[in-house]
SERO-4910 file (N, C-alpha, C, O; in steps of 0.05 Angstrom, whole numbers):
BEGIN
 pado doro    nc1    nc2    nc3   cac1   cac2   cac3    cc1    cc2    cc3    oc1    oc2    oc3
  Met    A   1007   -116   -755    987   -113   -733    962    -99   -743    964    -76   -754
  Lys    A    939   -111   -740    914    -98   -749    904    -79   -727    907    -84   -703
  Lys    A    893    -57   -737    883    -36   -719    852    -36   -718    839    -40   -739
  Val    A    841    -32   -694    812    -30   -691    805     -5   -676    817      1   -655
  Leu    A    787     11   -686    776     34   -672    750     27   -659    732     18   -673
  Val    A    748     32   -633    724     25   -618    712     51   -606    726     66   -593
  Val    A    686     56   -611    674     81   -603    648     75   -587    630     62   -597
  Thr    A    647     85   -563    624     83   -546    621    107   -528    638    125   -528
  Gly    A    598    109   -514    593    132   -498    590    127   -468    609    130   -453
  Glu    A    566    120   -459    560    119   -430    574     95   -416    588     80   -429
  Ala    A    570     94   -390    584     74   -373    579     45   -382    598     29   -382
  Ser    A    555     39   -389    548     11   -397    563      4   -423    573    -18   -426
  Gly    A    564     23   -442    578     19   -467    608     15   -462    621     -1   -475
  Asp    A    619     30   -443    647     28   -435    653      0   -425    673    -12   -432
  Leu    A    635    -11   -409    638    -38   -397    636    -59   -419    653    -77   -421
  His    A    615    -57   -436    612    -77   -457    634    -75   -478    643    -96   -489
  Gly    A    643    -51   -483    666    -48   -502    691    -61   -490    706    -74   -505
  Ala    A    696    -58   -465    719    -70   -452    718   -100   -453    738   -113   -459
  Asn    A    694   -111   -448    691   -141   -449    695   -151   -478    706   -173   -482
  Leu    A    686   -136   -497    689   -144   -525    719   -143   -533    729   -161   -546
  Val    A    733   -122   -524    761   -120   -530    777   -143   -517    794   -155   -530
  Lys    A    770   -150   -493    783   -173   -479    778   -199   -495    797   -215   -498
  Ala    A    754   -203   -504    747   -227   -519    762   -228   -546    772   -249   -554
  Leu    A    765   -205   -559    780   -203   -584    809   -209   -580    822   -223   -596
  Leu    A    821   -199   -558    849   -203   -553    855   -232   -546    876   -243   -551
  Gln    A    835   -245   -533    839   -274   -527    840   -290   -553    855   -310   -555
  Lys    A    825   -282   -573    824   -297   -598    845   -287   -618    854   -302   -635
  His    A    853   -262   -615    872   -250   -634    890   -230   -619    885   -206   -619
  Pro    A    911   -240   -605    927   -223   -587    942   -200   -601    951   -182   -587
  Asp    A    945   -201   -627    961   -181   -641    945   -156   -649    957   -138   -661
  Leu    A    920   -154   -641    904   -130   -649    912   -106   -632    920   -108   -609
  His    A    911    -83   -645    915    -57   -631    889    -42   -630    876    -39   -650
  Phe    A    882    -31   -606    857    -17   -603    861     12   -595    877     19   -579
  Ala    A    845     29   -608    843     57   -600    813     65   -601    797     50   -613
  Gly    A    806     87   -589    778     95   -590    769    115   -569    785    127   -556
  Met    A    743    117   -567    730    134   -548    716    117   -527    700    100   -534
  Gly    A    723    121   -502    711    104   -481    718    116   -454    725    140   -451
  Gly    A    717     99   -433    722    108   -406    744     90   -393    760     78   -407
  Ser    A    743     89   -367    763     75   -352    764     44   -357    785     32   -356
  Glu    A    740     33   -362    739      4   -367    754     -3   -393    769    -22   -394
  Met    A    748     12   -414    762      6   -440    792     12   -438    808     -2   -449
  Ala    A    799     33   -423    827     39   -419    841     16   -405    863      9   -413
  Ala    A    828      5   -385    840    -17   -370    842    -42   -387    859    -59   -383
  Ala    A    825    -45   -407    825    -68   -425    847    -66   -447    852    -85   -461
  Gly    A    860    -42   -448    881    -39   -467    876    -21   -491    891    -21   -510
  Val    A    854     -6   -489    847     13   -511    861     39   -507    860     51   -485
  Asp    A    874     49   -528    886     76   -527    863     96   -530    852    100   -552
  Ile    A    856    110   -508    833    128   -508    840    155   -522    857    170   -513
  Leu    A    826    160   -544    830    185   -559    813    207   -548    820    231   -551
  Phe    A    790    200   -536    772    221   -525    756    208   -502    747    186   -505
  Asp    A    753    223   -481    739    213   -457    709    213   -462    697    233   -468
  Ala    A    697    189   -460    669    185   -468    649    202   -451    628    210   -461
  His    A    656    206   -425    636    219   -408    630    248   -417    609    259   -410
  Lys    A    647    260   -434    643    287   -443    621    288   -464    610    310   -470
  Val    A    614    266   -476    593    266   -497    569    249   -489    551    244   -505
  Ser    A    569    239   -464    548    222   -454    524    238   -444    524    247   -421
  Val    A    504    243   -462    481    259   -455    455    245   -464    456    227   -481
  Val    A    433    253   -451    407    242   -459    389    265   -468    387    285   -455
  Gly    A    376    261   -491    356    281   -499    366    302   -519    390    308   -520
  Ile    A    347    312   -534    353    332   -555    363    358   -543    384    369   -551
  Ala    A    349    368   -523    356    394   -511    383    392   -497    399    411   -498
  Glu    A    389    369   -484    414    366   -469    439    366   -488    461    373   -479
  Val    A    435    358   -513    458    356   -531    471    384   -535    495    385   -537
  Phe    A    455    405   -535    466    431   -541    487    440   -521    506    454   -529
  Ser    A    483    433   -496    503    442   -476    529    427   -478    549    435   -467
  His    A    530    405   -493    554    389   -497    563    390   -526    581    374   -534
  Leu    A    552    408   -542    557    408   -570    587    412   -577    597    399   -595
  Gly    A    601    429   -562    629    433   -567    646    407   -564    662    401   -581
  Asp    A    641    392   -543    655    367   -539    647    346   -560    664    331   -569
  Ile    A    622    346   -567    613    327   -588    627    332   -614    636    314   -628
  Ile    A    628    357   -622    641    365   -647    671    358   -646    683    348   -665
  Lys    A    684    364   -623    712    358   -620    717    328   -622    736    319   -635
  Ala    A    701    312   -608    704    283   -609    701    272   -637    716    255   -646
  Gln    A    680    282   -652    676    274   -679    701    279   -696    710    262   -712
  Ala    A    712    303   -693    736    311   -709    760    293   -703    774    284   -721
  Ile    A    764    287   -677    787    270   -670    784    242   -681    804    231   -692
  Leu    A    761    231   -679    756    204   -689    757    202   -719    768    183   -730
  Lys    A    745    221   -732    746    221   -762    775    225   -772    782    213   -792
  Asn    A    790    242   -759    818    246   -766    834    220   -763    852    214   -779
  Tyr    A    828    206   -741    841    180   -736    835    160   -759    853    147   -769
  Leu    A    809    159   -767    802    141   -789    817    148   -814    827    130   -828
  Lys    A    819    174   -820    832    183   -845    862    178   -843    875    170   -863
  Arg    A    874    183   -820    903    182   -817    913    153   -814    933    145   -827
  Glu    A    900    137   -797    910    111   -790    898     88   -807    909     66   -809
  Lys    A    875     94   -820    861     73   -836    859     46   -821    870     26   -830
  Pro    A    845     46   -798    843     21   -783    829     -1   -800    815      5   -819
  Asp    A    833    -25   -792    822    -48   -807    793    -52   -801    779    -66   -816
  Leu    A    783    -41   -779    755    -45   -771    747    -22   -752    762    -14   -735
  Leu    A    722    -13   -756    710      5   -737    688    -10   -722    670    -22   -734
  Ile    A    690    -10   -696    669    -22   -679    654      1   -665    667     16   -650
  Ile    A    628      4   -669    613     24   -656    593     10   -636    582    -11   -643
  Ile    A    590     22   -613    574     10   -592    553     30   -583    560     51   -571
  Asp    A    528     24   -588    506     41   -579    510     70   -590    520     73   -612
  Leu    A    503     91   -575    507    119   -582    501    125   -611    519    134   -626
  Pro    A    476    119   -620    470    119   -649    475    144   -665    488    143   -686
  Asp    A    465    167   -655    467    191   -671    497    199   -675    504    208   -696
  Phe    A    513    195   -655    541    201   -656    555    180   -674    570    187   -692
  Asn    A    550    155   -668    565    133   -681    558    129   -711    576    121   -726
  Leu    A    534    135   -719    527    132   -747    541    152   -764    546    148   -788
  Leu    A    548    175   -752    564    195   -767    593    185   -770    605    189   -791
  Ile    A    604    173   -750    630    161   -752    630    138   -772    649    135   -788
  Ala    A    609    122   -772    606    100   -791    605    110   -820    616     98   -838
  Lys    A    592    133   -824    591    145   -851    619    151   -861    626    145   -884
  Lys    A    635    163   -844    663    170   -851    679    144   -857    694    143   -876
  Ala    A    675    124   -841    689     98   -845    682     86   -872    699     77   -887
  Lys    A    656     87   -879    647     76   -905    660     91   -928    667     80   -949
  Gln    A    662    118   -925    675    134   -946    704    126   -951    714    129   -973
  Leu    A    716    116   -929    744    107   -931    747     77   -935    769     66   -933
  Ser    A    725     64   -941    724     35   -946    734     19   -921    746     -2   -924
  Ile    A    728     29   -897    734     15   -872    709      0   -863    688     13   -859
  Pro    A    710    -26   -860    686    -41   -851    677    -33   -823    693    -24   -807
  Val    A    651    -36   -819    638    -27   -793    622    -50   -781    606    -62   -794
  Phe    A    628    -54   -755    612    -73   -739    598    -58   -717    610    -43   -702
  Tyr    A    571    -60   -717    555    -46   -697    547    -66   -675    532    -85   -681
  Tyr    A    556    -62   -651    550    -79   -629    532    -63   -610    538    -41   -601
  Ile    A    508    -75   -604    488    -62   -588    477    -38   -603    484    -15   -597
  Cys    A    459    -43   -622    449    -22   -639    426     -7   -626    416    -16   -605
  Pro    A    418     16   -637    396     31   -625    370     16   -626    366     -3   -642
  Gln    A    352     24   -608    326     10   -606    307     21   -628    287     34   -622
  Val    A    313     14   -653    298     23   -675    270     11   -676    252     22   -689
  Trp    A    266    -10   -661    239    -22   -659    221     -6   -641    197     -9   -642
  Ala    A    233     13   -626    217     29   -608    211     57   -619    189     67   -616
  Trp    A    230     68   -633    226     95   -644    247    101   -665    268     89   -666
  Arg    A    240    120   -682    257    128   -705    267    104   -721    291    100   -725
  Ser    A    248     88   -729    254     64   -745    266     71   -772    278     53   -785
  Ser    A    264     96   -780    276    104   -805    307    101   -805    319    100   -826
  Arg    A    319     99   -781    348     96   -779    357     68   -789    381     65   -794
  Val    A    338     49   -792    346     23   -802    359     26   -830    378     12   -836
  Lys    A    348     43   -846    359     47   -873    387     58   -872    405     50   -887
  Thr    A    392     76   -853    419     87   -849    438     66   -840    461     64   -849
  Ile    A    429     49   -821    446     27   -811    453      8   -834    476     -1   -836
  Ala    A    434      1   -851    438    -17   -873    459     -6   -892    475    -21   -904
  Gln    A    459     21   -896    478     33   -914    506     36   -903    526     35   -918
  Arg    A    509     39   -877    535     46   -865    548     24   -848    571     27   -840
  Val    A    534      2   -843    543    -19   -825    544    -45   -840    526    -52   -855
  Asp    A    566    -61   -836    568    -87   -849    553   -108   -834    538   -124   -847
  Thr    A    556   -109   -808    542   -129   -792    534   -117   -765    549   -100   -754
  Val    A    511   -125   -755    501   -115   -729    500   -139   -710    487   -159   -717
  Gly    A    512   -137   -687    509   -157   -666    487   -148   -647    492   -129   -632
  Val    A    464   -161   -646    442   -151   -630    441   -167   -604    450   -190   -603
  Ile    A    429   -155   -583    430   -167   -556    403   -174   -545    400   -184   -523
  Leu    A    382   -170   -561    355   -179   -554    345   -196   -577    347   -188   -601
  Pro    A    334   -220   -571    327   -239   -593    310   -228   -615    314   -234   -638
  Phe    A    290   -212   -608    271   -202   -628    283   -182   -647    272   -176   -668
  Glu    A    306   -170   -639    319   -150   -656    330   -162   -682    330   -149   -703
  Glu    A    339   -187   -681    351   -200   -704    331   -201   -727    337   -193   -750
  Glu    A    307   -212   -722    287   -214   -743    278   -187   -752    274   -183   -776
  Phe    A    274   -168   -734    265   -141   -741    284   -129   -761    275   -118   -781
  Leu    A    310   -130   -756    329   -118   -774    333   -133   -800    336   -121   -821
  Arg    A    333   -159   -798    337   -175   -823    314   -171   -843    318   -170   -867
  Gln    A    290   -168   -832    267   -163   -850    270   -136   -864    256   -131   -884
  Arg    A    287   -119   -854    291    -92   -866    318    -89   -879    328    -67   -883
  Gly    A    330   -112   -886    354   -111   -902    381   -108   -888    401   -102   -900
  Val    A    381   -112   -862    406   -109   -846    417   -136   -839    402   -154   -831
  Asp    A    443   -140   -842    456   -165   -834    459   -165   -804    478   -154   -793
  Ala    A    440   -176   -790    439   -176   -760    441   -204   -750    429   -223   -760
  Gln    A    456   -207   -728    458   -233   -715    456   -230   -685    468   -212   -673
  Tyr    A    440   -247   -673    436   -246   -643    460   -259   -630    468   -281   -636
  Val    A    472   -244   -611    496   -254   -598    491   -260   -568    509   -270   -554
  Gly    A    467   -254   -559    461   -256   -530    466   -230   -516    476   -211   -529
  His    A    458   -228   -491    461   -202   -477    487   -202   -462    493   -221   -446
  Pro    A    504   -181   -465    530   -180   -452    529   -179   -422    548   -186   -408
  Leu    A    507   -171   -411    504   -169   -382    507   -197   -369    516   -200   -347
  Leu    A    499   -218   -384    500   -245   -374    529   -254   -370    535   -273   -355
  Asp    A    548   -240   -383    576   -245   -380    588   -230   -357    607   -239   -344
  Ser    A    577   -206   -352    591   -188   -333    578   -185   -306    591   -178   -287
  Val    A    552   -192   -304    539   -189   -278    545   -213   -260    532   -234   -263
  Lys    A    564   -209   -243    573   -231   -225    575   -221   -197    584   -198   -192
  Val    A    567   -237   -178    569   -230   -150    592   -245   -137    594   -270   -140
  Thr    A    610   -231   -124    633   -243   -112    633   -242    -81    649   -255    -68
  Leu    A    614   -227    -70    611   -226    -41    582   -231    -33    563   -220    -45
  Asn    A    578   -248    -13    550   -252     -4    542   -228     13    558   -210     18
  Arg    A    517   -228     22    506   -205     36    522   -198     61    528   -175     67
  Asp    A    529   -219     76    544   -215    101    572   -204     96    581   -186    110
  Ser    A    585   -215     76    612   -206     70    612   -177     60    630   -162     67
  Phe    A    593   -170     43    591   -143     34    586   -124     57    598   -103     59
  Ser    A    567   -132     74    561   -115     98    585   -111    116    590    -89    126
  Glu    A    600   -132    119    624   -131    136    645   -112    123    658    -96    137
  Lys    A    649   -114     97    669    -98     83    663    -68     86    681    -52     89
  Tyr    A    637    -61     84    630    -33     85    617    -25    112    605     -3    114
  Arg    A    621    -42    132    612    -36    159    582    -29    161    574    -11    175
  Ile    A    567    -44    146    538    -41    148    528    -60    169    535    -84    169
  Pro    A    512    -51    188    502    -69    209    489    -94    198    474    -93    179
  Ala    A    496   -116    210    486   -142    201    455   -142    201    443   -133    221
  Gly    A    443   -152    180    414   -153    178    401   -126    172    376   -125    171
  Ser    A    417   -106    167    405    -79    161    392    -79    134    399    -93    116
  Ile    A    371    -62    132    358    -57    106    377    -40     89    388    -20     99
  Cys    A    380    -48     64    396    -32     45    379    -23     21    366    -40      9
  Val    A    380      2     15    366     13     -8    386     27    -26    402     43    -17
  Gly    A    385     20    -52    404     31    -71    392     57    -84    368     58    -90
  Leu    A    409     77    -87    402    101   -101    419    102   -127    443    107   -125
  Leu    A    407     97   -150    422     95   -175    412    115   -195    395    109   -212
  Pro    A    422    140   -193    411    162   -210    422    163   -238    414    181   -253
  Gly    A    439    144   -246    448    143   -273    478    147   -276    493    150   -256
  Ser    A    487    146   -301    516    148   -307    523    172   -323    545    175   -334
  Arg    A    504    191   -325    509    216   -340    505    240   -321    490    238   -302
  Glu    A    520    261   -326    518    285   -309    490    296   -308    480    303   -286
  Lys    A    476    297   -330    449    308   -331    430    291   -316    411    301   -303
  Glu    A    433    264   -316    416    247   -301    420    252   -271    401    252   -256
  Ile    A    445    255   -263    451    260   -235    437    285   -225    423    285   -205
  Ser    A    440    307   -240    428    332   -231    397    332   -233    384    345   -217
  Ala    A    386    316   -251    357    314   -254    344    296   -234    321    301   -226
  Leu    A    358    275   -225    345    255   -209    355    253   -180    339    247   -162
  Leu    A    381    257   -175    392    252   -149    378    269   -127    373    258   -105
  Pro    A    372    295   -131    358    309   -109    332    296   -100    327    295    -76
  Asp    A    316    286   -119    291    273   -112    297    246    -99    282    238    -80
  Phe    A    317    232   -108    324    206    -96    332    211    -66    324    195    -49
  Leu    A    347    231    -61    356    237    -33    333    245    -16    331    236      7
  Glu    A    315    261    -26    291    269    -11    273    245     -5    262    242     17
  Ser    A    271    227    -25    255    203    -20    268    185      1    254    172     16
  Ala    A    295    184      1    309    168     21    303    179     49    299    163     68
  Leu    A    302    205     52    296    217     78    268    210     87    263    204    110
  Leu    A    249    212     68    221    205     74    219    176     82    205    169    102
  Leu    A    232    158     68    231    130     73    242    123    101    230    107    115
  Gln    A    264    136    108    276    131    134    258    141    157    256    128    178
  Lys    A    245    163    153    227    174    173    203    156    178    193    154    200
  Arg    A    195    141    157    172    124    159    179     96    170    162     82    180
  Ser    A    205     89    168    214     62    176    222     61    205    236     79    215
  Val    A    213     41    219    222     37    247    249     25    248    263     26    269
  Glu    A    258     13    226    285      1    224    304     20    210    296     35    193
  Pro    A    330     19    219    350     36    205    355     26    177    354      2    172
  Ile    A    359     44    158    365     37    130    392     49    122    398     72    128
  Ser    A    407     32    108    432     42     97    427     47     67    418     29     53
  Phe    A    433     71     58    429     78     30    455     77     15    475     89     23
  Leu    A    456     61     -6    480     56    -21    479     70    -48    460     66    -64
  Leu    A    500     86    -54    501    101    -79    526     95    -94    548    104    -87
  Pro    A    524     78   -115    548     71   -130    557     95   -148    540    109   -158
  Leu    A    583     98   -150    594    120   -166    603    108   -193    622     93   -195
  Ala    A    588    116   -215    595    106   -242    622    116   -250    631    138   -242
  Ser    A    635    101   -268    662    109   -277    661    135   -293    682    149   -295
  Thr    A    638    143   -303    636    167   -319    628    192   -302    624    213   -313
  Ile    A    625    188   -276    616    210   -259    637    217   -237    649    199   -226
  Arg    A    640    242   -233    658    252   -212    642    255   -186    619    262   -186
  Lys    A    655    249   -163    641    251   -138    631    280   -133    611    283   -119
  Ser    A    645    299   -143    637    327   -140    609    332   -151    594    349   -142
  Ser    A    602    317   -172    575    320   -184    553    312   -164    531    323   -164
  Leu    A    559    292   -148    540    283   -127    535    305   -107    513    310    -98
  Tyr    A    557    318    -99    555    340    -80    540    364    -92    525    378    -78
  Gln    A    545    369   -117    531    391   -131    501    386   -132    486    405   -135
  Ser    A    493    361   -131    465    354   -132    453    349   -105    431    337   -103
  Gly    A    467    358    -84    454    358    -57    463    337    -38    452    336    -16
  Leu    A    482    320    -45    489    298    -27    498    307      1    491    295     21
  Arg    A    515    328      1    527    336     27    507    342     49    511    334     72
  Glu    A    485    355     42    465    363     63    450    339     74    437    341     94
  Phe    A    451    316     60    437    292     69    455    273     85    446    255     98
  Glu    A    481    277     82    500    259     95    498    259    126    504    239    139
  Asp    A    489    281    137    486    283    166    459    272    176    455    267    199
  Gln    A    440    268    157    413    259    164    408    230    158    390    217    169
  Leu    A    425    218    141    421    191    132    447    175    134    469    186    133
  Asp    A    444    149    136    467    131    133    470    126    103    458    107     92
  Ile    A    485    142     89    488    141     60    517    137     53    535    151     63
  Arg    A    522    117     36    550    110     30    555    111     -1    540     98    -16
  Val    A    574    127     -9    582    128    -37    604    106    -41    625    107    -28
  Ile    A    598     88    -59    616     65    -63    626     64    -92    610     64   -110
  Thr    A    652     63    -95    663     64   -122    669     37   -134    672     34   -158
  Asp    A    670     16   -117    676    -11   -127    652    -29   -121    632    -20   -110
  Asp    A    655    -54   -127    635    -74   -119    607    -68   -129    587    -71   -115
  Arg    A    605    -58   -154    579    -50   -165    558    -72   -163    536    -66   -153
  Tyr    A    564    -96   -172    544   -117   -172    539   -128   -144    517   -136   -138
  Asn    A    560   -129   -128    556   -138   -101    538   -118    -86    521   -126    -70
  Leu    A    541    -93    -92    524    -72    -80    495    -76    -88    477    -76    -71
  Met    A    490    -80   -115    463    -84   -124    450   -109   -112    426   -108   -104
  Ala    A    466   -130   -110    455   -155    -98    449   -152    -69    430   -165    -59
  Arg    A    464   -135    -55    459   -131    -26    434   -114    -21    422   -117      1
  Cys    A    426    -98    -40    403    -81    -36    377    -97    -34    373   -115    -49
  Asp    A    360    -88    -16    334   -100    -13    314    -88    -33    294   -100    -41
  Ala    A    320    -64    -42    305    -50    -63    322    -27    -73    340    -18    -60
  Val    A    315    -17    -97    331      3   -110    312     23   -124    292     15   -135
  Val    A    320     48   -125    307     67   -143    329     74   -164    351     81   -156
  Ala    A    322     71   -189    343     74   -210    333     90   -234    309     92   -239
  Ala    A    352    103   -247    346    116   -273    341     94   -293    355     73   -293
  Ser    A    323     98   -312    318     79   -333    343     75   -350    357     94   -356
  Gly    A    348     50   -357    371     44   -374    381     15   -369    366     -1   -358
  Thr    A    405     10   -378    416    -17   -375    417    -27   -347    415    -51   -342
  Val    A    420     -9   -328    421    -17   -300    397    -33   -291    399    -50   -273
  Thr    A    374    -28   -304    350    -43   -296    352    -72   -303    342    -89   -288
  Leu    A    366    -79   -325    371   -107   -331    391   -119   -313    389   -143   -306
  Glu    A    412   -104   -305    431   -113   -285    417   -121   -259    423   -142   -248
  Leu    A    399   -104   -251    384   -109   -226    366   -133   -229    363   -149   -211
  Ala    A    354   -136   -253    337   -159   -258    353   -185   -256    343   -205   -245
  Leu    A    377   -186   -267    394   -210   -265    401   -217   -237    408   -240   -231
  Leu    A    400   -197   -219    407   -202   -191    382   -204   -173    384   -206   -149
  Asp    A    358   -205   -186    333   -208   -171    329   -186   -151    318   -191   -129
  Thr    A    337   -162   -157    334   -139   -139    310   -122   -147    310   -110   -168
  Pro    A    290   -121   -130    266   -105   -136    274    -75   -140    292    -65   -127
  Met    A    260    -62   -158    268    -34   -165    244    -17   -172    222    -27   -180
  Val    A    248      9   -168    230     30   -179    246     43   -201    269     52   -197
  Val    A    234     45   -225    249     56   -248    238     84   -254    214     89   -255
  Thr    A    256    103   -258    249    131   -263    260    141   -289    281    130   -299
  Tyr    A    247    160   -301    257    172   -325    248    201   -326    225    207   -324
  Arg    A    268    219   -330    262    248   -332    282    261   -350    306    259   -346
  Val    A    272    275   -370    289    291   -388    278    319   -390    257    325   -378
  Ala    A    291    337   -405    281    364   -409    253    363   -422    247    346   -438
  Pro    A    235    382   -414    207    381   -425    206    380   -455    189    366   -466
  Phe    A    223    395   -469    223    395   -498    229    368   -509    216    358   -527
  Thr    A    250    355   -497    257    328   -506    235    309   -501    229    291   -518
  Tyr    A    221    311   -479    199    293   -472    176    297   -492    164    277   -501
  Arg    A    169    322   -499    147    326   -518    153    314   -545    135    302   -557
  Ile    A    178    317   -554    186    304   -580    184    274   -577    174    260   -595
  Gly    A    194    263   -555    193    234   -551    165    223   -551    160    201   -561
  Arg    A    146    237   -539    119    228   -538    107    224   -566     90    207   -570
  Met    A    116    241   -584    106    239   -612    119    216   -627    107    205   -646
  Leu    A    143    209   -619    158    189   -635    157    161   -623    158    141   -638
  Ile    A    154    158   -597    155    132   -584    126    122   -577    111    137   -565
  Lys    A    120     98   -586     94     87   -582     97     60   -567     92     39   -578
  Leu    A    104     62   -541    108     38   -525     92     41   -499     88     63   -489
  Lys    A     82     18   -489     67     18   -464     85     23   -440     77     34   -420
  His    A    111     14   -442    129     17   -420    155     29   -430    161     28   -454
  Phe    A    171     41   -411    196     53   -420    220     38   -408    243     42   -418
  Ser    A    216     22   -387    239      8   -376    244    -18   -392    225    -32   -400
  Leu    A    270    -25   -395    277    -49   -410    265    -74   -397    257    -93   -410
  Val    A    264    -75   -370    254    -98   -356    225   -103   -364    218   -126   -370
  Asn    A    208    -82   -363    180    -86   -370    176    -91   -400    158   -105   -407
  Leu    A    193    -80   -417    191    -85   -445    197   -114   -452    183   -126   -468
  Ile    A    217   -126   -439    223   -154   -444    201   -172   -432    193   -192   -444
  Ala    A    191   -164   -409    170   -180   -396    144   -178   -411    128   -197   -410
  Gly    A    139   -156   -425    114   -152   -438     92   -143   -420     68   -143   -428
  Glu    A     99   -136   -396     80   -126   -376     95   -111   -354    120   -112   -353
  Glu    A     81    -97   -337     94    -81   -316     99    -99   -292     81   -107   -277
  Ile    A    124   -106   -288    132   -122   -265    148   -105   -245    150   -112   -222
  Val    A    158    -81   -254    170    -62   -236    156    -35   -240    149    -29   -263
  Pro    A    151    -20   -219    138      6   -221    155     26   -237    179     27   -234
  Glu    A    141     42   -253    155     62   -269    144     90   -262    119     93   -258
  Leu    A    162    109   -260    154    137   -254    166    154   -277    190    154   -281
  Leu    A    149    169   -290    157    184   -314    153    214   -310    131    223   -303
  Gln    A    174    229   -316    173    259   -316    162    270   -290    175    267   -269
  Gln    A    138    283   -291    127    295   -267    120    275   -245    117    283   -221
  Glu    A    118    250   -252    112    229   -232    136    224   -214    133    213   -192
  Val    A    159    233   -222    184    228   -206    185    249   -184    196    271   -187
  Thr    A    173    242   -161    173    259   -138    183    243   -114    181    219   -114
  Pro    A    194    257    -94    203    242    -70    181    225    -57    186    203    -48
  Glu    A    157    236    -56    135    222    -44    128    196    -60    125    175    -48
  Ala    A    127    198    -86    121    175   -103    142    153   -101    137    130    -99
  Ile    A    167    162   -102    190    143   -100    189    129    -73    192    104    -72
  Ser    A    186    144    -52    185    133    -25    162    113    -22    166     91    -10
  Asn    A    139    120    -33    116    102    -31    121     75    -45    115     54    -34
  Gln    A    133     76    -69    138     52    -84    160     35    -71    157     11    -70
  Leu    A    180     48    -60    201     33    -46    190     20    -21    197     -3    -15
  Gln    A    173     34     -7    161     23     17    145     -2     11    146    -21     26
  Glu    A    131     -1    -11    115    -25    -19    132    -48    -26    127    -71    -18
  Leu    A    154    -43    -41    172    -65    -49    187    -77    -25    194   -100    -25
  Leu    A    192    -60     -5    207    -69     18    190    -84     39    198   -104     50
  Phe    A    165    -74     43    150    -83     66    123    -97     59    111   -109     77
  Asp    A    114    -96     34     90   -110     26     99   -136     13    109   -136    -10
  Gln    A     96   -158     27    107   -184     18     95   -193     -9    109   -204    -25
  Glu    A     70   -188    -13     57   -196    -38     69   -181    -62     75   -193    -83
  Ser    A     72   -155    -59     84   -139    -81    113   -147    -86    122   -148   -109
  Arg    A    127   -152    -64    155   -159    -67    159   -186    -81    175   -189    -99
  Thr    A    143   -205    -73    145   -232    -85    137   -231   -115    150   -244   -131
  Lys    A    116   -216   -121    108   -214   -149    130   -201   -166    134   -210   -189
  Cys    A    143   -181   -156    164   -168   -170    188   -187   -175    198   -189   -197
  Ile    A    196   -201   -154    219   -220   -157    213   -242   -176    230   -250   -191
  Met    A    188   -252   -176    181   -273   -195    182   -263   -224    190   -277   -242
  Gly    A    173   -238   -227    174   -226   -254    203   -222   -263    209   -227   -287
  Leu    A    221   -215   -245    249   -212   -252    262   -238   -260    278   -239   -278
  Glu    A    254   -259   -247    264   -286   -254    256   -294   -282    271   -306   -297
  Ala    A    231   -287   -290    221   -293   -317    237   -277   -338    243   -287   -360
  Val    A    243   -252   -332    259   -235   -350    286   -247   -354    297   -248   -377
  Arg    A    298   -256   -333    325   -268   -334    325   -293   -353    344   -296   -368
  Lys    A    305   -309   -352    303   -332   -369    300   -324   -399    312   -338   -416
  Lys    A    286   -303   -404    282   -294   -432    308   -283   -444    310   -283   -469
  Met    A    326   -275   -427    351   -262   -438    371   -283   -447    392   -275   -459
  Gly    A    367   -309   -443    384   -329   -454    409   -335   -437    409   -330   -413
  Gly    A    430   -345   -450    454   -354   -436    477   -335   -440    475   -313   -451
  Glu    A    500   -343   -429    524   -327   -430    538   -329   -457    531   -344   -474
  Gly    A    559   -312   -460    576   -314   -483    573   -292   -504    584   -294   -526
  Ala    A    559   -270   -497    554   -249   -517    580   -237   -527    583   -233   -551
  Ser    A    598   -230   -509    623   -217   -517    639   -235   -536    651   -226   -555
  Ser    A    640   -261   -530    654   -280   -547    641   -282   -574    655   -283   -595
  His    A    614   -284   -575    600   -286   -600    604   -261   -617    608   -262   -641
  Ala    A    603   -238   -604    607   -213   -618    635   -211   -629    639   -201   -651
  Ala    A    655   -221   -613    682   -221   -623    686   -238   -647    701   -231   -666
  Asp    A    671   -260   -648    672   -277   -672    662   -263   -697    674   -265   -718
  Leu    A    641   -248   -694    630   -232   -716    650   -211   -725    654   -207   -749
  Ala    A    662   -197   -706    681   -176   -712    705   -188   -727    715   -176   -746
  Leu    A    715   -211   -718    738   -224   -730    732   -234   -758    749   -234   -776
  Lys    A    707   -242   -762    699   -251   -789    700   -228   -809    709   -231   -832
  Ile    A    692   -204   -800    694   -180   -817    723   -173   -822    730   -167   -844
  Leu    A    740   -175   -801    768   -169   -804    781   -189   -824    798   -180   -840
  Asp    A    774   -214   -822    787   -234   -840    779   -229   -869    794   -236   -888
  Asn    A    755   -218   -874    745   -213   -901    753   -186   -912    748   -180   -935
  Ser    A    766   -169   -895    772   -142   -904    799   -141   -919    807   -119   -927
***
């Protein structure tokens, strides 16, 4: 039986890792998987060596508060590589962490497959050299990434975007509303502050304040939907102020039906990240926010040279969804943008048309299967 170590961090990586594992097991049922991940990977059959949510952080300054867990996770995974000598290491996103694991694998002559690599085309392009040295093959999920990496000596292949495999709606608007007892025809607004503890504490208080402002301005009742990511505990939401708003708003914390929830929303305010592409695939208008520690932001300003920070606008090549960055993330600004997307028909239509164009650019389904084929090719040659 061949062994595979799979390492990922945040909630989206956990989901994509789980789908990749499922695709691999369909093609090669005798594989054994261990790694770092969350509930999705565990459900897919991965023996979890370390809980991913403990190392899921954003920004340079934020890393220091999780340094103990990061060091512990590195030690556990490197010891596994040395002790078990798996036949393949699959790393998913989480570049600074994963490239250190890849270095250890290379020292042990264990082949490495990188699925969903860092956005080296946006910043810190010097990491391409490190990837070329430590990774055998990269499965990229945006078409332009393949050419960018190949021109720099990396064996990269475009596999499609995994969200096209996983973003599925199983309940229509009425059925979802009935299941969660939302009044028929009610306006629904999503509050999506992220899948990391730091994102929750940084963004949820402003999201909740903006929800209160929006409800006060609206003559119609609004139901606010807050999905609970697999990497977040409900207590974190209460620590960030949820309890004091529950008596003032119709706000519902929902642990299941993630994509049905997004599709039901008439508009959403979200933390920047993979979730923006999920919303784009569902044609859900959104306001995208991004806020990190001031020190992290100052460093980022020096390294990143992009007109937009949201993936939706980067793929579109223009601003089709409003973005709020750092000090711009205020309850008033969020409420204003949501109000425009909900009640200004011209702005709403323009946004939805832009989201449709992004969806077309992302291609077709089958990313997990294509990535599994690349991984198995490496296994067969090892």
